[in-house]
C-alpha positions in Angstrom: -0.1 0.0 -0.1 1.4 3.3 -0.9 1.8 5.9 1.8 -0.6 8.7 2.0 1.0 12.1 2.2 0.4 13.4 5.8 1.2 17.2 6.8 1.4 18.3 10.3 1.0 21.7 11.9 -1.1 23.1 9.5 -1.8 26.3 11.4 1.0 28.4 12.3 1.5 28.9 16.1 -1.0 31.3 17.1 -2.6 31.8 13.9 -6.1 31.8 15.6 -5.0 33.9 18.6 -6.4 37.6 18.5 -9.0 36.9 15.9 -12.5 38.0 17.0 -15.5 35.8 17.1 -16.8 37.3 13.9 -13.5 36.8 12.0 -13.1 33.2 13.1 -16.8 31.9 13.1 -18.9 34.3 11.0 -16.9 34.8 7.8 -19.5 35.1 5.1 -17.9 32.2 3.1 -18.2 29.7 5.9 -21.8 30.9 7.0 -23.0 30.4 3.5 -21.6 26.8 3.0 -23.6 23.7 3.7 -22.1 21.1 5.8 -23.2 17.4 6.2 -22.2 16.4 9.7 -21.9 12.7 9.5 -21.8 10.5 12.7 -21.4 6.6 12.0 -22.9 5.2 15.1 -21.7 2.1 16.9 -22.5 3.1 20.5 -23.7 6.7 20.6 -22.2 8.6 23.5 -23.9 11.7 24.9 -20.8 13.5 25.0 -20.5 13.1 21.3 -24.0 14.6 20.8 -23.5 17.3 23.2 -20.1 18.4 21.6 -21.6 18.3 18.0 -24.5 20.4 19.0 -22.2 22.9 20.7 -20.1 23.6 17.6 -19.7 27.0 16.6 -19.2 28.6 13.2 -20.7 25.8 11.1 -23.0 27.9 9.2 -25.7 25.8 7.4 -25.5 22.3 8.4 -27.6 18.9 8.5 -26.8 16.1 11.1 -26.7 12.5 10.0 -26.8 9.5 12.4 -26.7 6.2 10.7 -26.8 2.7 12.0 -28.3 1.0 9.1 -26.4 -2.2 9.0 -27.8 -4.7 6.5 -25.1 -7.6 7.2 -24.9 -9.3 10.4 -21.8 -8.6 12.4 -21.8 -12.2 13.5 -20.8 -13.3 10.1 -17.6 -11.3 9.9 -19.4 -8.4 7.9 -18.9 -5.7 10.6 -16.6 -3.5 8.1 -19.0 -4.1 5.3 -21.7 -2.5 7.4 -19.5 0.5 8.1 -18.4 0.7 4.5 -22.1 0.8 3.4 -22.9 3.6 5.8 -19.9 5.7 4.6 -21.0 5.1 1.0 -24.5 6.3 1.9 -23.0 9.6 3.3 -21.0 10.0 0.1 -23.8 9.7 -2.1 -25.9 12.1 -0.1 -23.1 14.6 0.1 -22.7 14.6 -3.8 -26.5 14.4 -4.5 -27.5 17.1 -2.2 -24.6 19.5 -3.1 -23.1 20.0 0.3 -19.9 22.0 0.3 -18.2 19.9 3.2 -18.8 16.6 5.2 -17.8 16.8 8.8 -17.1 13.3 10.1 -17.3 12.6 13.6 -17.3 9.1 15.0 -19.9 8.4 17.8 -17.4 8.1 20.7 -15.4 11.3 20.0 -15.5 14.2 22.4 -14.9 17.5 20.5 -14.0 21.0 21.8 -16.7 23.6 20.5 -14.3 25.1 18.1 -13.3 21.7 16.4 -15.1 22.4 13.3 -13.9 26.0 12.9 -10.3 25.1 13.4 -10.5 22.3 10.6 -12.2 24.8 8.5 -9.5 27.4 9.0 -6.8 25.1 7.7 -8.6 25.4 4.3 -7.5 22.2 2.8 -9.2 19.5 1.0 -9.0 16.8 3.7 -8.1 17.9 7.3 -8.1 15.6 10.5 -8.0 16.5 14.3 -5.4 14.7 16.5 -6.7 11.9 18.8 -5.7 8.9 20.5 -7.0 5.5 19.4 -7.6 3.3 22.6 -5.7 0.2 21.5 -3.2 -1.7 23.5 -0.8 0.0 23.4 -2.5 3.3 22.6 -1.8 5.0 19.2 -2.4 8.2 17.6 -4.7 8.3 14.8 -2.0 8.4 12.1 -0.9 4.9 11.8 2.4 4.1 10.2 2.1 6.7 7.6 -0.4 4.5 5.8 -3.7 5.3 7.4 -5.4 8.4 9.0 -8.2 7.7 11.3 -11.5 9.6 10.3 -12.8 10.1 13.9 -12.8 13.7 13.5 -12.2 14.8 9.9 -13.4 17.6 7.5 -13.6 16.7 3.8 -14.5 19.2 1.0 -17.1 17.8 -1.3 -14.8 17.3 -4.5 -12.8 14.8 -2.8 -15.7 12.5 -2.4 -16.2 12.3 -6.2 -15.1 9.4 -8.3 -14.5 6.6 -5.8 -16.5 4.3 -3.5 -16.2 3.3 0.1 -17.6 -0.2 -1.0 -14.8 -2.7 -1.6 -14.9 -6.3 -1.9 -12.2 -6.2 0.8 -13.7 -5.9 4.3 -11.6 -3.2 5.7 -12.4 0.0 7.6 -13.3 3.0 5.7 -10.4 4.9 7.2 -8.3 2.6 5.0 -10.4 2.9 2.1 -10.1 6.6 2.2 -6.4 6.9 3.0 -5.6 4.6 0.1 -7.8 6.8 -2.1 -6.1 10.0 -1.0 -2.6 8.4 -1.6 -3.7 7.2 -5.2 -5.1 10.6 -6.0 -2.1 12.6 -4.6 -4.4 14.5 -1.9 -2.5 15.0 1.3 -4.3 14.7 4.4 -3.5 17.5 6.8 -3.6 16.8 10.5 -4.3 20.0 12.5 -1.9 19.6 15.5 -3.5 22.3 17.5 -6.9 20.5 17.6 -6.9 17.6 20.1 -10.1 15.7 20.5 -11.1 13.2 23.1 -12.0 9.5 22.4 -14.2 7.8 24.9 -13.7 4.2 25.7 -16.6 1.8 26.7 -15.7 2.0 30.3 -16.3 5.7 30.2 -12.7 7.0 30.2 -12.1 9.9 27.8 -8.7 9.6 26.2 -6.8 12.7 25.0 
């Protein structure tokens, strides 16, 4: 697998300091944009819902929760269910003409300015920084090959010309990272934005 181009530190130190609320969150371009907020649902955490509804500066948006799983997870088809839901998001985003898709997994805990910081980077694909609760814990950039989609802002045009649905039952993070690598689109990780990742036991890792 070809490594995806990953860029770190997209915002210069202090880039957002001193900006007024209007400058950061109410710029006409952003206010007029339409964003599809996509939350693929495994277990939905109340902190995730609360932090999504607390986002500032999103302009016009629709919120899409989905747990439409046609395949039985007991048959080893879990990733096909996830691919199916991501593909549904992709089709809706293109058909309805959204400008951006804000992907937030259902166990992420976001600061209220998460969307605004990702949008301020103004690149086709921008990710937050977070910890994946594995043993041992890992950051959401894995071996320079895959960037986790737990909190990611994607411009509409990036979603054209491919599909999340593959014969191979793999996570959509891998599918999307492969696609970005093939088309030469870098995934930018905003080092100034750290999100929490809630574990089933209630701990939030940051």
